[in-house]
Residue frames as a rotation matrix with the C-alpha (Angstrom) as fourth column:
UNK 1
0.124 -0.819 -0.560 -12.08
-0.538 -0.529 0.656 -114.66
-0.834 0.220 -0.507 72.49
UNK 2
0.982 0.189 0.029 -11.49
-0.063 0.465 -0.883 -115.49
-0.180 0.865 0.469 68.83
UNK 3
-0.008 -0.992 0.125 -8.12
-0.057 0.126 0.990 -116.99
-0.998 0.001 -0.058 68.03
UNK 4
0.926 0.357 -0.124 -7.30
-0.088 -0.117 -0.989 -116.18
-0.368 0.927 -0.077 64.44
UNK 5
-0.170 -0.985 0.036 -4.53
0.056 0.027 0.998 -116.98
-0.984 0.172 0.051 62.04
UNK 6
0.666 0.256 -0.700 -3.83
-0.636 -0.296 -0.713 -116.36
-0.390 0.920 -0.034 58.40
UNK 7
0.185 -0.551 0.814 -2.45
0.265 0.825 0.499 -119.23
-0.946 0.123 0.299 56.32
UNK 8
0.204 -0.254 -0.945 -0.44
-0.860 -0.508 -0.049 -118.40
-0.468 0.823 -0.322 53.20
UNK 9
0.018 -0.179 0.984 -0.39
0.187 0.967 0.173 -121.06
-0.982 0.181 0.051 50.52
UNK 10
-0.186 -0.075 -0.980 0.02
-0.906 -0.372 0.200 -121.70
-0.380 0.925 0.002 46.83
UNK 11
-0.272 0.171 -0.947 -1.57
-0.707 0.633 0.317 -124.36
0.653 0.755 -0.051 44.63
UNK 12
0.636 0.710 -0.301 -3.24
-0.291 0.582 0.759 -125.98
0.715 -0.396 0.577 47.63
UNK 13
0.148 -0.683 -0.715 -0.03
0.760 0.541 -0.360 -126.29
0.633 -0.490 0.599 49.67
UNK 14
0.976 0.163 -0.142 0.35
0.215 -0.672 0.709 -124.37
0.020 -0.723 -0.691 52.93
UNK 15
0.240 -0.926 0.291 3.53
0.266 -0.225 -0.937 -122.31
0.934 0.302 0.192 53.15
UNK 16
-0.821 -0.490 -0.294 3.35
0.433 -0.199 -0.879 -120.56
0.372 -0.849 0.375 56.54
UNK 17
0.308 0.930 -0.200 0.97
0.820 -0.152 0.552 -119.11
0.483 -0.334 -0.809 59.13
UNK 18
-0.803 -0.474 0.362 0.78
0.230 -0.806 -0.545 -115.71
0.550 -0.354 0.756 60.79
UNK 19
-0.436 0.628 -0.645 -1.32
0.844 0.035 -0.536 -114.22
-0.314 -0.777 -0.545 63.58
UNK 20
0.053 0.428 -0.902 -1.96
0.014 -0.904 -0.428 -111.03
-0.999 0.010 -0.054 61.59
UNK 21
0.851 0.264 0.454 -2.64
0.454 0.066 -0.889 -110.04
-0.264 0.962 -0.064 58.00
UNK 22
0.731 -0.668 -0.138 0.47
-0.682 -0.713 -0.162 -107.81
0.010 0.213 -0.977 58.15
UNK 23
-0.051 -0.739 0.672 2.47
-0.574 0.573 0.586 -110.89
-0.818 -0.356 -0.453 59.13
UNK 24
0.414 0.274 0.868 1.01
0.494 0.733 -0.467 -112.79
-0.765 0.622 0.168 56.17
UNK 25
0.997 -0.067 -0.046 2.08
-0.078 -0.627 -0.775 -109.90
0.023 0.776 -0.630 53.93
UNK 26
0.303 -0.945 0.120 5.63
-0.896 -0.239 0.375 -110.21
-0.326 -0.221 -0.919 55.30
UNK 27
0.043 -0.219 0.975 5.62
0.045 0.975 0.217 -113.94
-0.998 0.034 0.051 54.53
UNK 28
0.756 0.326 0.569 4.60
0.557 0.139 -0.819 -113.19
-0.346 0.935 -0.076 50.93
UNK 29
0.857 -0.473 -0.204 7.20
-0.510 -0.835 -0.207 -110.40
-0.072 0.282 -0.957 50.70
UNK 30
-0.012 -0.925 0.381 9.90
-0.755 0.258 0.602 -113.03
-0.655 -0.280 -0.702 51.38
UNK 31
0.197 0.171 0.965 8.68
0.326 0.917 -0.229 -115.40
-0.925 0.360 0.125 48.64
UNK 32
-0.839 -0.456 0.296 9.39
0.401 -0.153 0.903 -115.40
-0.367 0.877 0.312 44.91
UNK 33
-0.682 0.610 -0.403 7.02
-0.698 -0.708 0.110 -113.43
-0.218 0.356 0.908 42.66
UNK 34
-0.831 0.481 -0.280 3.62
0.244 0.767 0.593 -115.03
0.500 0.425 -0.755 42.21
UNK 35
-0.043 0.903 0.428 0.03
-0.656 -0.349 0.669 -115.31
0.753 -0.252 0.607 43.50
UNK 36
-0.913 -0.266 -0.308 -0.56
0.073 0.638 -0.767 -116.65
0.401 -0.723 -0.563 46.97
UNK 37
0.125 0.985 -0.115 -3.82
0.188 0.090 0.978 -117.72
0.974 -0.144 -0.174 48.59
UNK 38
-0.879 -0.297 0.372 -4.55
-0.289 -0.285 -0.914 -116.44
0.378 -0.911 0.165 52.10
UNK 39
-0.014 0.866 -0.500 -7.04
0.352 0.472 0.808 -118.27
0.936 -0.165 -0.312 54.32
UNK 40
-0.392 0.033 0.919 -8.45
-0.759 -0.576 -0.303 -116.90
0.520 -0.817 0.251 57.56
UNK 41
-0.162 0.266 -0.950 -8.86
0.321 0.925 0.204 -119.52
0.933 -0.272 -0.236 60.27
UNK 42
-0.234 0.192 0.953 -10.64
-0.777 -0.626 -0.065 -118.96
0.584 -0.756 0.296 63.61
UNK 43
-0.994 -0.011 -0.106 -11.29
0.064 0.740 -0.670 -120.95
0.086 -0.673 -0.735 66.75
UNK 44
-0.319 0.936 -0.150 -14.79
0.075 -0.133 -0.988 -119.41
-0.945 -0.326 -0.027 66.91
UNK 45
-0.336 0.179 0.925 -16.73
0.883 0.402 0.243 -120.08
-0.329 0.898 -0.293 63.69
UNK 46
-0.992 0.119 -0.038 -17.78
-0.122 -0.857 0.500 -117.44
0.027 0.501 0.865 61.20
UNK 47
-0.306 0.951 0.046 -21.54
-0.785 -0.225 -0.578 -116.76
-0.539 -0.213 0.815 60.84
UNK 48
0.067 0.293 -0.954 -21.58
-0.864 0.494 0.091 -119.54
0.498 0.818 0.287 58.21
UNK 49
0.887 0.219 0.407 -20.58
-0.426 0.729 0.536 -122.04
-0.180 -0.648 0.740 60.90
UNK 50
0.719 -0.689 -0.093 -17.19
0.461 0.572 -0.679 -122.74
0.521 0.445 0.729 59.30
UNK 51
0.670 -0.553 -0.495 -13.91
0.432 -0.252 0.866 -122.17
-0.604 -0.794 0.070 61.14
UNK 52
-0.462 -0.876 -0.138 -12.05
0.324 -0.312 0.893 -121.14
-0.826 0.368 0.428 57.99
UNK 53
0.764 0.608 0.213 -12.63
0.426 -0.229 -0.875 -119.15
-0.484 0.760 -0.434 54.83
UNK 54
-0.006 -0.744 0.668 -10.62
0.977 -0.147 -0.155 -117.67
0.214 0.652 0.728 52.02
UNK 55
0.071 -0.058 -0.996 -9.38
0.457 -0.886 0.084 -114.19
-0.887 -0.461 -0.036 52.98
UNK 56
0.896 0.153 -0.416 -8.32
-0.290 -0.507 -0.811 -113.59
-0.335 0.848 -0.410 49.37
UNK 57
0.623 -0.734 0.272 -4.99
0.764 0.494 -0.415 -113.44
0.170 0.466 0.868 47.55
UNK 58
0.581 -0.572 -0.579 -1.73
-0.196 -0.788 0.583 -111.58
-0.790 -0.225 -0.570 47.74
UNK 59
0.886 -0.332 0.324 0.41
0.411 0.235 -0.881 -110.97
0.216 0.914 0.344 44.70
UNK 60
0.345 -0.869 -0.354 4.19
0.215 -0.294 0.931 -110.63
-0.914 -0.398 0.085 45.06
UNK 61
0.995 0.006 -0.095 5.45
-0.086 -0.372 -0.924 -108.54
-0.041 0.928 -0.370 42.12
UNK 62
0.508 -0.861 0.038 9.00
0.747 0.418 -0.517 -108.87
0.429 0.291 0.855 40.73
UNK 63
-0.069 -0.545 0.836 9.87
-0.009 -0.837 -0.546 -105.41
0.998 -0.045 0.053 42.11
UNK 64
-0.866 -0.338 -0.368 9.04
0.301 0.234 -0.924 -106.60
0.398 -0.912 -0.101 45.66
UNK 65
-0.590 0.724 0.357 5.62
-0.787 -0.614 -0.057 -104.98
0.178 -0.315 0.932 46.01
UNK 66
-0.891 0.451 -0.049 2.86
0.448 0.861 -0.240 -107.04
-0.066 -0.235 -0.970 47.62
UNK 67
-0.684 0.727 0.060 -0.68
-0.607 -0.614 0.505 -106.33
0.404 0.309 0.861 46.43
UNK 68
-0.784 0.500 0.367 -3.72
-0.052 0.537 -0.842 -107.44
-0.618 -0.679 -0.395 48.43
UNK 69
-0.636 0.702 -0.322 -6.80
-0.465 -0.016 0.885 -108.87
0.616 0.712 0.336 46.73
UNK 70
-0.910 0.304 0.282 -9.19
-0.135 0.426 -0.894 -109.53
-0.393 -0.852 -0.347 49.65
UNK 71
-0.550 0.826 0.121 -12.66
0.687 0.365 0.628 -110.97
0.475 0.429 -0.769 49.14
UNK 72
-0.671 0.317 0.670 -15.38
-0.357 -0.930 0.082 -108.40
0.649 -0.184 0.738 49.89
UNK 73
-0.536 0.456 -0.710 -16.90
0.671 0.741 -0.030 -110.39
0.513 -0.492 -0.703 52.81
UNK 74
-0.383 0.324 -0.865 -17.73
0.811 -0.330 -0.483 -107.39
-0.442 -0.886 -0.136 54.97
UNK 75
-0.983 0.000 -0.181 -18.86
-0.080 -0.899 0.431 -104.92
-0.163 0.438 0.884 52.30
């Protein structure tokens, strides 16, 4: 079983964690406008052998929209 969480941060500082990407989106929705880094962290390592990797970014727009910018890992 892979335990996974998504860590939302900005400028190298962690803000909050969520068990789902939708939860991470809700965290970002409650923050001021800006770009936020999202890291994916697992108990079982990725094929690279690392337990964490950058999922991508989320952008919180002034009108409240949250835009995903995921890295294309699985494409």
